[in-house]
Rosetta silent file (secondary structure, phi, psi, omega in degrees, C-alpha in Angstrom):
SEQUENCE: XXXXXXXXXXXXXXXXXXXXXXXXXXXXXXXXXXXXXXXXXXXXXXXXXXXXXXXXXXXXXXXXXXXXXXXXXXXXXXXXXXXXXXXXXXXXXXXXXXXXXXXXXXXXXXXXXXXXXXXXXXXXXXXXXXXXXXXXXXXXXXXXXXXXXXXXXXXXXXXXXXXXXXXXXXXXXXXXXXXXXXXXXXXXXXXXXXXXXXXXXXXXXXXXXXXXXXXXXXXXXXXXXXXXXXXXXXXXXXXXXXXXXXXXXXXXXXXXXXXXXXXXXXXXXXXXXXXXXXXXXXXXXXXXXXXXXXXXXXXXXXXXXXXXXXXXXXXXXXXXXXXXXXXXXXXXXXXXXXXXXXXXXXXXXXX
SCORE:     score description
SCORE:     0.000 S_00000001
   1 L     0.000  -43.486 -179.573  -13.456   34.448  -17.353 S_00000001
   2 H   -65.474  -32.983  178.387  -10.777   31.801  -17.557 S_00000001
   3 H   -69.354  -36.238  176.198   -9.824   32.251  -13.871 S_00000001
   4 H   -65.232  -33.272  179.411  -13.499   31.901  -12.951 S_00000001
   5 H   -74.467  -33.138  176.236  -13.822   28.667  -14.835 S_00000001
   6 H   -63.838  -35.867  177.514  -10.600   27.298  -13.303 S_00000001
   7 H   -65.535  -44.365 -178.244  -12.036   28.127   -9.840 S_00000001
   8 H   -76.177  -28.493 -174.372  -15.364   26.506  -10.513 S_00000001
   9 L  -138.362   68.775  179.603  -14.055   23.607  -12.477 S_00000001
  10 L   -69.055  152.812  172.399  -10.465   22.943  -11.453 S_00000001
  11 L   -66.970  131.978  172.011   -8.448   20.194  -13.046 S_00000001
  12 E  -108.513  123.765  172.721   -8.495   17.055  -10.960 S_00000001
  13 E   -90.098  119.087  170.664   -5.620   14.582  -11.173 S_00000001
  14 E   -98.598  113.419  179.572   -6.559   10.967  -10.436 S_00000001
  15 E  -101.087  112.211  179.761   -3.498    8.900   -9.661 S_00000001
  16 E  -104.724  114.279 -174.730   -4.231    5.175   -9.967 S_00000001
  17 E  -105.116  134.340 -174.564   -1.652    2.801   -8.639 S_00000001
  18 E  -133.257  138.801  166.425   -1.574   -0.875   -9.703 S_00000001
  19 L  -146.791  106.905 -178.738    0.283   -3.924   -8.855 S_00000001
  20 L    55.608   39.142  174.134   -0.955   -7.334  -10.188 S_00000001
  21 L  -122.316   49.595  175.646   -4.602   -6.471  -10.087 S_00000001
  22 L   -54.845  -29.452 -178.796   -5.298   -7.059  -13.742 S_00000001
  23 L   -70.132  -27.447 -169.451   -8.596   -8.692  -12.625 S_00000001
  24 L  -114.680  -20.900 -166.855   -9.956   -5.429  -11.062 S_00000001
  25 H   -65.695  -30.940  177.810   -8.185   -2.546  -12.768 S_00000001
  26 H   -63.707  -32.035  174.346  -10.526   -2.227  -15.690 S_00000001
  27 H   -71.113  -37.563  174.605  -13.433   -1.525  -13.263 S_00000001
  28 H   -60.669  -49.355  178.102  -11.267    1.088  -11.495 S_00000001
  29 H   -57.904  -55.397 -178.068  -10.497    2.847  -14.787 S_00000001
  30 H   -51.710  -37.896 -177.814  -14.054    2.701  -15.885 S_00000001
  31 H   -65.671  -31.034  171.760  -15.271    4.228  -12.597 S_00000001
  32 H   -73.039  -44.652 -176.876  -13.019    7.237  -13.252 S_00000001
  33 H   -66.266  -25.784 -177.469  -13.951    7.688  -16.938 S_00000001
  34 L   -93.353   17.369 -177.122  -17.686    7.591  -16.075 S_00000001
  35 L   -70.585  141.618  177.378  -17.578   10.424  -13.547 S_00000001
  36 L   -62.070  -27.205  172.879  -20.239   13.177  -13.665 S_00000001
  37 L   -94.511  121.432 -174.809  -17.299   15.725  -13.313 S_00000001
  38 L  -103.589   -3.310 -177.052  -15.223   15.487  -16.485 S_00000001
  39 L   -85.635   71.006 -170.366  -12.507   17.976  -15.970 S_00000001
  40 E  -142.387  160.408  166.617   -9.855   15.412  -14.847 S_00000001
  41 E  -116.679  141.767  175.511   -6.678   13.631  -15.934 S_00000001
  42 E  -109.606  116.746 -177.388   -6.200    9.980  -15.216 S_00000001
  43 E  -116.245  110.608 -172.837   -2.702    8.824  -14.487 S_00000001
  44 E  -107.594  126.705  178.091   -2.282    4.971  -14.196 S_00000001
  45 E  -119.467  120.012  179.709    1.064    3.761  -12.867 S_00000001
  46 E   -96.364  117.485 -177.148    1.851    0.054  -13.060 S_00000001
  47 L   -80.151   53.940 -176.671    4.411   -1.087  -10.414 S_00000001
  48 L    57.775   50.498  168.643    6.063   -3.805  -12.565 S_00000001
  49 L   -55.634  153.413  178.706    3.094   -6.158  -12.568 S_00000001
  50 L  -109.601   -7.291 -179.928    3.594   -9.773  -13.593 S_00000001
  51 L   -98.502 -151.065 -174.358    0.014  -10.428  -14.657 S_00000001
  52 L   -88.140   14.446 -174.838   -2.138   -9.051  -17.477 S_00000001
  53 H   -56.866  -49.848 -171.915   -2.378   -5.502  -15.965 S_00000001
  54 H   -63.730  -36.172 -179.555   -0.437   -3.767  -18.702 S_00000001
  55 H   -63.260  -38.337 -178.178   -2.647   -5.387  -21.444 S_00000001
  56 H   -70.500  -45.969  179.526   -5.772   -4.158  -19.640 S_00000001
  57 H   -62.386  -46.247 -174.930   -4.398   -0.594  -19.126 S_00000001
  58 H   -67.406  -18.808  175.212   -3.165   -0.159  -22.646 S_00000001
  59 L   -70.023  -16.506  178.770   -6.707   -0.999  -23.993 S_00000001
  60 L  -110.198   19.035 -168.736   -7.644    2.431  -22.540 S_00000001
  61 H   -60.658  -24.035  173.707   -4.468    4.200  -23.714 S_00000001
  62 H   -77.216   -5.409 -175.507   -6.358    7.001  -25.508 S_00000001
  63 H  -112.896   -2.629 -174.101   -8.146    7.938  -22.324 S_00000001
  64 L  -155.799  170.785  169.124   -5.382    8.074  -19.752 S_00000001
  65 E  -103.596  125.392 -175.367   -1.693    8.461  -19.208 S_00000001
  66 E  -111.128  125.340  176.802    0.079    5.125  -18.580 S_00000001
  67 E  -121.832  112.118 -174.042    3.423    4.781  -16.855 S_00000001
  68 E  -105.386  119.701  179.031    4.746    1.243  -16.601 S_00000001
  69 L   -87.809  139.296 -175.872    7.621    0.698  -14.219 S_00000001
  70 L   -82.320  -30.631 -177.360   10.298   -1.971  -14.953 S_00000001
  71 L  -120.975  139.534  178.817   11.167   -2.557  -11.184 S_00000001
  72 L   -69.296  123.050 -170.188    8.728   -2.906   -8.362 S_00000001
  73 L  -122.614   -7.735  178.248    9.283    0.207   -6.349 S_00000001
  74 H    84.754  170.684 -170.763    6.458    0.462   -3.745 S_00000001
  75 H   -66.972  -35.938 -177.121    3.627    2.880   -3.062 S_00000001
  76 H   -63.295  -49.613 -179.131    5.722    5.870   -1.989 S_00000001
  77 H   -56.138  -43.910 -177.727    7.817    5.830   -5.165 S_00000001
  78 H   -60.241  -43.000  175.314    4.783    5.283   -7.249 S_00000001
  79 H   -60.929  -49.498 -178.492    2.868    8.215   -5.695 S_00000001
  80 H   -49.933  -48.630  177.546    5.977   10.502   -6.203 S_00000001
  81 H   -63.592  -47.895  174.214    5.950    9.726   -9.963 S_00000001
  82 H   -50.722  -47.331  178.060    2.298   10.293  -10.201 S_00000001
  83 H   -62.261  -38.767  175.072    2.484   13.629   -8.555 S_00000001
  84 H   -66.501  -34.565  178.176    5.362   14.817  -10.674 S_00000001
  85 H   -74.218  -25.756 -169.008    3.434   13.821  -13.770 S_00000001
  86 L   -79.069  159.447  179.115    0.150   15.354  -12.677 S_00000001
  87 L  -126.694   -2.349 -173.093   -1.126   18.904  -13.374 S_00000001
  88 L   -71.742  150.768  173.899   -4.289   19.100  -11.251 S_00000001
  89 L   -82.145  -26.008  174.469   -5.099   21.560   -8.556 S_00000001
  90 E  -115.507  138.840  175.485   -6.863   18.661   -6.606 S_00000001
  91 E  -116.805  123.726  178.572   -5.282   15.293   -6.372 S_00000001
  92 E  -116.417  141.407  176.867   -7.278   12.129   -5.801 S_00000001
  93 E  -109.902  148.699  178.910   -5.807    8.562   -5.252 S_00000001
  94 E  -143.306  124.788  168.679   -7.390    5.243   -6.259 S_00000001
  95 E   -80.743  150.910 -168.201   -6.051    1.755   -5.594 S_00000001
  96 L   -73.877  -15.400  176.210   -6.562   -0.524   -8.555 S_00000001
  97 L   -99.360    5.420  173.702   -8.758   -2.976   -6.673 S_00000001
  98 L  -107.747  175.165  176.748  -11.147   -0.290   -5.526 S_00000001
  99 E  -155.486  156.263 -174.389  -13.476    1.906   -7.680 S_00000001
 100 E   -92.664  154.009  167.263  -15.210    5.295   -7.327 S_00000001
 101 L   -69.943  153.487 -173.521  -18.766    6.214   -6.967 S_00000001
 102 L   -58.127  -36.763 -179.232  -20.046    8.179  -10.163 S_00000001
 103 L   -95.105   10.484 -173.896  -20.117   11.495   -8.208 S_00000001
 104 H   -54.371  -47.813 -174.687  -16.952   11.159   -6.377 S_00000001
 105 H   -73.892  -36.689 -179.008  -15.018   13.882   -8.242 S_00000001
 106 H   -61.330  -49.403 -170.612  -18.012   16.252   -8.460 S_00000001
 107 H   -78.118  -22.065  177.074  -18.693   16.211   -4.728 S_00000001
 108 H   -74.294  -42.764  176.695  -14.964   16.315   -3.833 S_00000001
 109 H   -65.543  -40.899  175.280  -14.492   19.534   -6.001 S_00000001
 110 H   -66.661  -35.352  168.729  -17.427   21.070   -4.346 S_00000001
 111 H   -56.040  -48.533  178.518  -16.178   20.317   -0.864 S_00000001
 112 H   -61.162  -40.803 -179.935  -12.902   22.014   -1.681 S_00000001
 113 H   -70.590  -36.677 -179.550  -14.632   25.124   -3.178 S_00000001
 114 H   -75.687  -24.140 -179.883  -16.953   25.560   -0.274 S_00000001
 115 L  -125.485   85.088 -170.125  -14.153   25.069    2.205 S_00000001
 116 L   -73.213  -12.209  178.047  -11.093   26.872    0.924 S_00000001
 117 L   -80.709  -15.955 -175.130   -9.406   26.155    4.348 S_00000001
 118 E   -85.992  139.284 -179.825   -9.389   22.442    3.847 S_00000001
 119 E  -115.004  -13.699 -177.972   -6.210   20.808    2.386 S_00000001
 120 E  -143.419  135.096  175.531   -7.392   17.190    2.720 S_00000001
 121 E  -125.354  134.040  170.225  -10.943   15.676    2.235 S_00000001
 122 E  -108.711  168.244  168.897  -12.038   12.298    3.335 S_00000001
 123 E  -154.467  165.697 -176.979  -15.231   10.462    2.709 S_00000001
 124 E   -74.165  172.956 -178.841  -16.950    7.260    3.744 S_00000001
 125 E  -146.805  160.345  177.342  -16.921    4.033    1.663 S_00000001
 126 E  -104.634  127.779  177.116  -18.917    0.895    0.874 S_00000001
 127 E   -81.229  134.452  175.461  -17.087   -2.520    1.388 S_00000001
 128 E  -134.908  168.077  176.785  -17.513   -5.074   -1.395 S_00000001
 129 L   -99.152 -175.007  177.841  -16.066   -8.532   -2.111 S_00000001
 130 L   -56.055  -19.614 -174.387  -14.325   -9.849   -5.163 S_00000001
 131 L  -109.959   13.445  179.321  -17.542  -10.219   -7.004 S_00000001
 132 L    69.517   19.267  172.283  -18.809   -6.613   -6.134 S_00000001
 133 L   -79.180  131.023  179.798  -21.279   -7.862   -3.490 S_00000001
 134 E   -63.713  133.186  176.686  -21.772   -5.289   -0.722 S_00000001
 135 E  -120.343   -8.861 -176.322  -20.385   -6.606    2.555 S_00000001
 136 E   168.627 -169.001  177.257  -20.442   -3.667    4.800 S_00000001
 137 E  -134.274  157.965  177.282  -19.650    0.051    5.120 S_00000001
 138 L   -76.790 -175.727 -176.490  -16.514    1.991    6.141 S_00000001
 139 L   -59.081  139.161  171.356  -15.961    4.178    9.078 S_00000001
 140 L   -99.056    2.100 -173.775  -18.555    6.770    9.995 S_00000001
 141 L   -95.166  117.298  172.906  -16.121    8.634   12.280 S_00000001
 142 L  -143.529  158.349 -175.145  -14.568   11.794   10.698 S_00000001
 143 L  -133.197  154.370  175.927  -13.350   15.044   11.996 S_00000001
 144 L  -134.012  155.682 -179.599  -12.845   18.493   10.444 S_00000001
 145 E   106.230 -152.788  179.271  -10.676   21.418   11.339 S_00000001
 146 L   -85.038  111.848 -172.176   -7.272   21.508   12.885 S_00000001
 147 L  -107.606   13.792 -176.240   -6.251   17.956   13.979 S_00000001
 148 H   -64.654  -38.730  177.535   -2.649   18.594   14.906 S_00000001
 149 H   -62.487  -36.529  174.525   -3.311   18.142   18.636 S_00000001
 150 H   -57.316  -50.814 -178.337   -4.977   14.839   17.854 S_00000001
 151 H   -58.961  -39.864 -174.853   -1.918   13.687   15.929 S_00000001
 152 H   -79.499  -22.098  174.284    0.420   14.738   18.745 S_00000001
 153 H   -81.405  -56.261 -166.485   -1.809   13.051   21.378 S_00000001
 154 H  -111.981  -13.317 -178.687   -2.901    9.789   19.665 S_00000001
 155 L    84.618    3.408 -179.225   -0.818    9.459   16.476 S_00000001
 156 L  -165.876  177.489  177.216   -4.017    9.585   14.387 S_00000001
 157 L  -159.366  156.701 -179.917   -7.441   11.193   13.800 S_00000001
 158 L   -69.112  117.892 -178.122  -10.455    9.758   12.010 S_00000001
 159 L  -147.724 -176.348 -175.990   -9.975    9.930    8.232 S_00000001
 160 L   -93.290  172.569  171.170  -10.411    7.793    5.170 S_00000001
 161 L   -91.880 -175.225 -163.837   -8.125    5.202    3.496 S_00000001
 162 H   -53.606  -49.514 -175.518   -6.326    5.717    0.346 S_00000001
 163 H   -75.091   -0.655 -179.684   -9.025    5.618   -2.258 S_00000001
 164 H  -114.253   11.775  179.158  -11.150    7.928   -0.067 S_00000001
 165 E  -104.770  135.599  173.523   -8.420   10.673    0.242 S_00000001
 166 E  -133.005  155.062 -174.937   -8.192   13.838   -1.811 S_00000001
 167 E  -144.416  155.507  165.152   -5.743   16.814   -1.453 S_00000001
 168 E   -80.660  141.240 -178.087   -4.957   20.287   -2.651 S_00000001
 169 H   -51.437  -45.362 -173.161   -1.871   20.212   -4.706 S_00000001
 170 H   -63.072  -29.976 -178.075    0.102   22.748   -2.810 S_00000001
 171 H   -68.120  -42.437  174.342   -0.209   20.753    0.410 S_00000001
 172 H   -57.123  -40.493  179.879    1.253   17.620   -1.278 S_00000001
 173 H   -60.851  -34.244 -177.761    3.942   19.769   -2.648 S_00000001
 174 H   -68.388  -37.318 -177.208    4.855   20.916    0.924 S_00000001
 175 H  -100.611    2.541 -179.146    5.351   17.330    2.082 S_00000001
 176 L   -80.455  148.151    4.853    6.927   15.909   -1.039 S_00000001
 177 L   -85.247  147.832  175.426    8.761   13.683   -1.765 S_00000001
 178 L   -72.390  140.294 -175.894    6.911   10.989    0.090 S_00000001
 179 L   -63.961  138.027  173.592    9.428    8.604    1.656 S_00000001
 180 L  -117.134 -164.734 -177.237   10.076    5.317   -0.239 S_00000001
 181 L   -62.680  -18.959 -177.951   12.163    2.220    0.428 S_00000001
 182 L   -81.034  -15.997 -173.579   15.323    4.176    0.004 S_00000001
 183 L   -97.870  136.279 -179.727   14.608    6.512    2.917 S_00000001
 184 E   -91.138  116.881  176.760   15.517    5.478    6.504 S_00000001
 185 E  -131.154  129.548 -176.758   12.807    6.193    9.081 S_00000001
 186 L    56.075   31.625  174.922   12.910    4.985   12.683 S_00000001
 187 L    90.360   -0.973 -176.176   15.965    3.010   11.935 S_00000001
 188 E  -146.161  155.659  179.425   14.708    1.034    8.953 S_00000001
 189 E   -57.001  135.740 -177.546   13.857    1.604    5.261 S_00000001
 190 L   -70.990  113.742 -179.105   10.375    3.253    5.107 S_00000001
 191 L  -124.664   19.494  179.998    7.964    0.580    3.964 S_00000001
 192 L   -83.783  166.279  174.205    4.783    2.067    5.236 S_00000001
 193 L   -65.978  144.505  173.965    1.908    3.265    3.133 S_00000001
 194 H   -58.490  -32.496 -178.691    2.116    6.498    1.316 S_00000001
 195 H   -66.942  -36.169 -177.232   -1.405    7.327    2.670 S_00000001
 196 H   -65.625  -36.655 -178.049   -0.202    6.911    6.287 S_00000001
 197 H   -68.324  -39.311 -176.778    2.593    9.447    5.577 S_00000001
 198 H   -69.731  -41.422 -172.056    0.181   11.893    3.977 S_00000001
 199 H   -78.030  -14.431  176.042   -2.534   11.946    6.601 S_00000001
 200 H   -86.259  -21.484 -173.071    0.248   12.432    9.321 S_00000001
 201 H  -113.348  -36.259 -179.755    1.891   15.377    7.697 S_00000001
 202 H   -55.812  -34.973  178.132   -0.670   17.316    5.582 S_00000001
 203 H   -62.556  -12.080  173.554   -2.575   18.559    8.588 S_00000001
 204 H   -76.585   -3.783 -173.964    0.462   20.724    9.554 S_00000001
 205 H  -123.388    9.735  175.585   -0.282   22.789    6.404 S_00000001
 206 L   159.193 -179.934 -178.363   -4.075   23.342    6.782 S_00000001
 207 E   -79.342  159.144  173.055   -7.371   21.982    7.991 S_00000001
 208 E  -108.802  160.485  179.788   -8.900   18.672    7.137 S_00000001
 209 E  -149.726 -179.891 -178.647  -12.483   18.015    6.187 S_00000001
 210 E  -155.208  153.470  175.259  -14.867   15.242    5.121 S_00000001
 211 E  -108.239  127.061 -179.550  -17.917   14.435    2.954 S_00000001
 212 E   -93.898   64.238  174.040  -20.357   12.222    4.857 S_00000001
 213 E  -141.656  152.807  169.589  -21.253   10.065    1.983 S_00000001
 214 E   -78.911  105.576 -177.758  -19.922    6.776    0.626 S_00000001
 215 E  -118.242   20.256  177.006  -18.193    7.850   -2.570 S_00000001
 216 E  -156.068  151.870 -179.760  -15.904    4.893   -3.093 S_00000001
 217 E  -115.189  113.486 -174.469  -16.169    1.079   -3.114 S_00000001
 218 E   -93.957  119.838 -179.708  -13.338   -0.591   -1.050 S_00000001
 219 E   -92.290  128.761  177.389  -12.754   -4.227   -2.148 S_00000001
 220 L  -108.595  114.598  179.930  -11.904   -6.751    0.606 S_00000001
 221 L  -144.643  178.496 -176.964  -10.360   -9.864   -0.736 S_00000001
 222 L   -49.354  -43.518 -179.813   -7.699  -12.377   -0.003 S_00000001
 223 L   -64.025  -45.008 -176.046   -4.645  -10.466   -1.113 S_00000001
 224 L   -84.000   -5.871 -179.788   -5.289   -7.309    0.740 S_00000001
 225 L   -91.481   -8.667 -171.646   -6.350   -9.010    3.900 S_00000001
 226 L   -90.097   -1.362 -169.278   -2.978  -10.789    4.415 S_00000001
 227 L   -48.244  -47.442 -169.701   -1.065   -7.615    5.123 S_00000001
 228 L  -104.954    8.700 -166.779   -0.504   -8.216    8.880 S_00000001
 229 L   -87.930  -15.986 -173.787   -0.833  -11.905    9.199 S_00000001
 230 L  -109.900  -38.958 -179.066    2.715  -13.174    8.852 S_00000001
 231 L  -131.830  103.631 -175.500    5.218  -10.731   10.329 S_00000001
 232 H   -82.437   -0.957  170.968    4.083   -8.355   13.011 S_00000001
 233 H   -67.756  -27.047  176.427    7.342   -6.607   13.064 S_00000001
 234 H   -67.056  -47.307  174.315    6.176   -4.820   10.008 S_00000001
 235 H   -73.874  -26.634  174.135    3.140   -3.021   11.290 S_00000001
 236 H   -70.517  -39.407  178.261    4.938   -2.343   14.609 S_00000001
 237 H   -63.951  -39.241  179.852    7.835   -0.736   12.768 S_00000001
 238 H   -58.114  -40.243  175.702    5.218    1.227   10.742 S_00000001
 239 H   -62.507  -43.863  177.725    3.785    2.712   13.874 S_00000001
 240 H   -59.637  -45.314 -176.967    7.225    3.770   15.046 S_00000001
 241 H   -56.395  -52.270  177.657    7.937    5.301   11.628 S_00000001
 242 H   -55.829  -40.433  176.071    4.711    7.310   11.671 S_00000001
 243 H   -61.511  -41.206  178.610    5.482    8.503   15.215 S_00000001
 244 H   -68.461  -38.282  178.494    8.896    9.786   14.115 S_00000001
 245 H   -69.537  -34.729  178.163    7.378   11.563   11.053 S_00000001
 246 H   -66.017  -45.198 -174.059    4.684   13.245   13.247 S_00000001
 247 H   -67.249  -36.067  179.352    7.287   14.389   15.656 S_00000001
 248 H   -71.078  -33.747  174.277    9.609   15.689   12.943 S_00000001
 249 H   -72.334  -36.237  178.214    6.765   17.892   11.526 S_00000001
 250 H   -55.543  -49.847  179.147    5.905   19.026   15.101 S_00000001
 251 H   -63.060  -41.261 -177.853    9.507   20.192   15.547 S_00000001
 252 H   -58.440  -37.554 -173.840    9.548   21.912   12.064 S_00000001
 253 L   -95.635    4.543  170.788    6.385   23.808   12.944 S_00000001
 254 L    87.193   22.461 -178.143    7.532   24.884   16.468 S_00000001
 255 L   -87.628  143.223 -178.608    5.254   22.663   18.577 S_00000001
 256 L   -82.206  -28.682 -179.171    6.604   21.807   22.049 S_00000001
 257 L   -74.508  158.736  175.271    4.542   18.550   22.302 S_00000001
 258 L  -139.646  145.934 -179.126    5.729   15.269   20.978 S_00000001
 259 L   -77.977  133.805  177.764    3.701   12.139   20.174 S_00000001
 260 L  -107.974  131.841 -177.058    4.360    9.182   22.599 S_00000001
 261 H   -69.708  -18.526  177.884    3.876    5.655   21.227 S_00000001
 262 H   -68.892  -12.952  174.036    2.631    4.636   24.687 S_00000001
 263 H   -94.322   -3.250 -178.778   -0.603    6.475   23.698 S_00000001
 264 L   -96.397  106.034 -174.504   -0.967    4.393   20.549 S_00000001
 265 H   -71.920  -33.756  174.935   -3.408    1.593   21.200 S_00000001
 266 H   -62.678  -44.304  178.721   -2.709   -0.009   17.746 S_00000001
 267 H   -63.105  -48.056 -178.117    0.936   -0.048   18.337 S_00000001
 268 H   -61.481  -36.418  178.545    0.554   -1.593   21.805 S_00000001
 269 H   -71.336  -38.358 -179.606   -1.896   -4.210   20.639 S_00000001
 270 H   -77.127  -27.425  174.595    0.293   -5.205   17.678 S_00000001
 271 H   -67.347  -36.259  176.805    3.379   -5.187   19.850 S_00000001
 272 H   -59.168  -44.367  177.514    1.513   -7.692   22.134 S_00000001
 273 H   -67.954  -43.963  179.368    1.159   -9.983   19.072 S_00000001
 274 H   -64.668  -36.588  179.021    4.751   -9.568   17.924 S_00000001
 275 H   -87.739  -10.466 -170.018    6.116  -10.375   21.452 S_00000001
 276 L    48.282   42.993 -178.850    3.339  -12.809   22.156 S_00000001
 277 L  -131.866  129.818 -175.700    2.967  -11.224   25.545 S_00000001
 278 L   -61.512  149.058  164.487   -0.395   -9.883   26.873 S_00000001
 279 L  -108.149  144.317 -175.160   -0.821   -6.131   27.621 S_00000001
 280 L   -52.229  119.464 -174.080   -2.928   -5.033   30.558 S_00000001
 281 H   -63.587  -42.615 -177.727   -6.479   -5.110   29.331 S_00000001
 282 H   -60.713  -28.903  176.093   -7.710   -2.324   31.626 S_00000001
 283 H   -72.718  -39.918  179.162   -5.093    0.017   30.324 S_00000001
 284 H   -65.231  -39.172  174.046   -6.036   -0.741   26.756 S_00000001
 285 H   -65.433  -42.484  176.032   -9.727   -0.060   27.535 S_00000001
 286 H   -60.510  -49.781  178.124   -9.019    3.186   29.230 S_00000001
 287 H   -56.471  -42.835 -176.092   -6.688    4.322   26.403 S_00000001
 288 H   -68.873  -46.977 -177.967   -9.135    3.406   23.733 S_00000001
 289 H   -59.784  -46.645 -177.696  -12.142    5.052   25.389 S_00000001
 290 H   -58.794  -41.624 -176.135  -10.102    8.210   26.041 S_00000001
 291 H   -66.482  -39.444 -178.045   -9.022    8.385   22.354 S_00000001
 292 H   -63.440  -46.788  175.487  -12.620    7.753   21.117 S_00000001
 293 H   -59.903  -48.237 -169.939  -13.927   10.766   23.227 S_00000001
 294 H   -71.521  -27.233 -175.263  -11.091   13.109   22.268 S_00000001
 295 L  -108.398   13.030  169.721  -11.285   12.218   18.555 S_00000001
 296 L    59.551   45.994  171.974  -15.092   12.114   18.212 S_00000001
 297 L   -74.186  130.031 -178.983  -15.115    8.402   17.231 S_00000001
 298 L   -72.853  154.285 -170.200  -18.571    7.188   16.640 S_00000001
 299 H   -53.029  -47.142 -179.565  -19.922    4.459   18.975 S_00000001
 300 H   -60.812  -44.916 -179.293  -19.837    1.598   16.440 S_00000001
 301 H   -64.436  -40.434 -179.672  -16.302    2.359   15.315 S_00000001
 302 H   -61.492  -45.964 -178.822  -15.166    2.813   18.932 S_00000001
 303 H   -63.524  -39.018  179.203  -16.615   -0.618   19.979 S_00000001
 304 H   -64.429  -40.998  179.537  -14.978   -2.336   16.980 S_00000001
 305 H   -66.496  -39.242  176.877  -11.655   -0.744   17.884 S_00000001
 306 H   -62.027  -47.876  177.604  -12.082   -1.656   21.498 S_00000001
 307 H   -61.246  -45.454  179.802  -12.869   -5.266   20.740 S_00000001
 308 H   -61.358  -53.491 -176.575  -10.011   -5.643   18.236 S_00000001
 309 H   -66.942  -41.863 -178.785   -7.379   -3.994   20.513 S_00000001
 310 H   -57.892  -45.634  177.554   -8.790   -5.798   23.651 S_00000001
 311 H   -68.480  -36.578  177.921   -8.594   -9.217   22.227 S_00000001
 312 H   -68.393  -35.687  179.621   -5.066   -8.656   20.945 S_00000001
 313 H   -74.112  -38.988 -177.934   -3.940   -7.261   24.264 S_00000001
 314 H   -81.146  -36.461 -177.454   -5.611   -9.918   26.499 S_00000001
 315 L  -140.930   88.963 -179.431   -4.913  -12.963   24.239 S_00000001
 316 H   -59.703  -23.751  177.210   -2.343  -12.576   21.603 S_00000001
 317 H   -67.915  -46.219  177.626   -3.094  -16.088   20.185 S_00000001
 318 H   -68.652  -33.483 -179.060   -6.771  -14.986   19.507 S_00000001
 319 H   -58.583  -35.938  178.362   -5.546  -11.639   18.488 S_00000001
 320 H   -66.067  -31.150  177.041   -3.664  -13.067   15.564 S_00000001
 321 H   -68.686  -37.043  174.103   -6.907  -14.690   14.371 S_00000001
 322 H   -55.384  -51.099 -176.443   -8.598  -11.214   14.646 S_00000001
 323 H   -69.968  -35.585 -176.012   -6.047   -9.696   12.349 S_00000001
 324 H   -71.655  -40.134 -175.556   -5.987  -12.629    9.966 S_00000001
 325 H   -95.884  -25.382 -167.910   -9.750  -12.946    9.644 S_00000001
 326 L    89.795  145.644 -168.484  -10.937   -9.471   10.463 S_00000001
 327 H   -56.253  -46.225 -176.610  -13.012   -8.738   13.653 S_00000001
 328 H   -64.856  -46.085  178.435  -16.344   -9.599   12.293 S_00000001
 329 H   -70.796  -31.746  173.767  -15.426  -12.897   10.712 S_00000001
 330 H   -68.660  -42.677  174.055  -13.527  -13.850   13.867 S_00000001
 331 H   -57.963  -46.518 -177.121  -16.534  -13.158   16.108 S_00000001
 332 H   -62.667  -41.210 -177.070  -18.791  -15.087   13.742 S_00000001
 333 H   -71.199  -32.966 -179.402  -16.362  -18.109   13.802 S_00000001
 334 H   -74.097  -34.467  178.048  -16.144  -18.055   17.646 S_00000001
 335 H   -67.790  -45.333 -175.384  -20.014  -17.898   17.912 S_00000001
 336 H   -66.484  -38.953  174.758  -20.417  -20.774   15.444 S_00000001
 337 H   -62.051  -41.046 -179.971  -17.825  -22.905   17.330 S_00000001
 338 H   -71.555  -35.665  172.524  -19.559  -22.381   20.677 S_00000001
 339 H   -60.698  -44.047  179.519  -23.016  -23.208   19.056 S_00000001
 340 H   -63.001  -43.234 -174.725  -21.505  -26.468   17.645 S_00000001
 341 H   -64.942  -39.174 -176.099  -19.936  -27.339   20.983 S_00000001
 342 H   -65.929  -45.769 -177.916  -23.371  -26.706   22.789 S_00000001
 343 H   -61.613  -46.587 -175.867  -25.152  -28.993   20.263 S_00000001
 344 H   -66.591  -31.585  178.183  -22.398  -31.596   20.516 S_00000001
 345 L    85.287   15.790  176.513  -22.426  -31.519   24.255 S_00000001
 346 L  -107.557  150.345  179.581  -18.672  -31.188   24.515 S_00000001
 347 L   -63.906  146.957  178.582  -16.722  -28.408   26.361 S_00000001
 348 L   -74.953  138.464  178.640  -15.513  -25.708   24.074 S_00000001
 349 L  -108.892   18.109 -169.010  -11.781  -25.833   23.235 S_00000001
 350 L  -105.927   -2.260 -176.637  -11.861  -22.354   21.605 S_00000001
 351 L   -90.798    0.000    0.000  -11.601  -20.215   24.755 S_00000001
């Protein structure tokens, strides 16, 4: 009887990571506590915040496990601490500026139960601003099954971002510990996201799947939009690190193929920004369209990726604005500038 209950209602561990998001973390915690599925444990790890985060978290101390770090350690180290502390068969991650849909855990547990072959589950999300106003929706492109060939060809496959990812515990144990800043990858300390590492390695231990519903609210605001605006060597190095990680897993599992960064459109477009040198636009178009076909990328997502990469490749100066503003805001600003120039009767200086 107990085994049946554990199978139907497994314990879910929600690992909530926070750094200086005292403004938002209360809503993130409430979104977990209010789930329709209640067999969960909530582990909140504060990565040495300097704001009022600890005060907010401790106000819920009877409803969660709180771990406060004295030194800022980064996402990889925080995830490792959360995994060691957790006991759940299913692991969900939540960034403290995001929050869950009320049925997130219920539908995630159901997906894993119906698909025992899945080791990772993604789902869509709704984008909101700092005041919880809906601003858009996340990707509609997902795949299920064995995605190792996609990883080895393109270095990626359609999946969710951190707060939309869930895993079977055994799969994360296979790839643990997650690299942190003390680990050298591609010649430098690993400073990429822990989610990037997980989605690149877990598929070597089972199939991935998805839920075609928006079960998370992803907050877009000033702090999390600045990630790539100052130093393009950081994301370029991140692409190199993930490429090395993919190839290490491929070698471990006996694959003859190796991932080539020259097939990574994101890497090539970001490198164009870093070097301030254009990349052939026709090559970027062909590469992106081939990837979209092979990876079942939906037309809207493929078009956005093509525009973003294409602008970065053809005009690094404009590409930096795309990364800083986001594609849609960039396009709106360009359109507004052209309309103003047309009304004013002066030639556009924005081309």
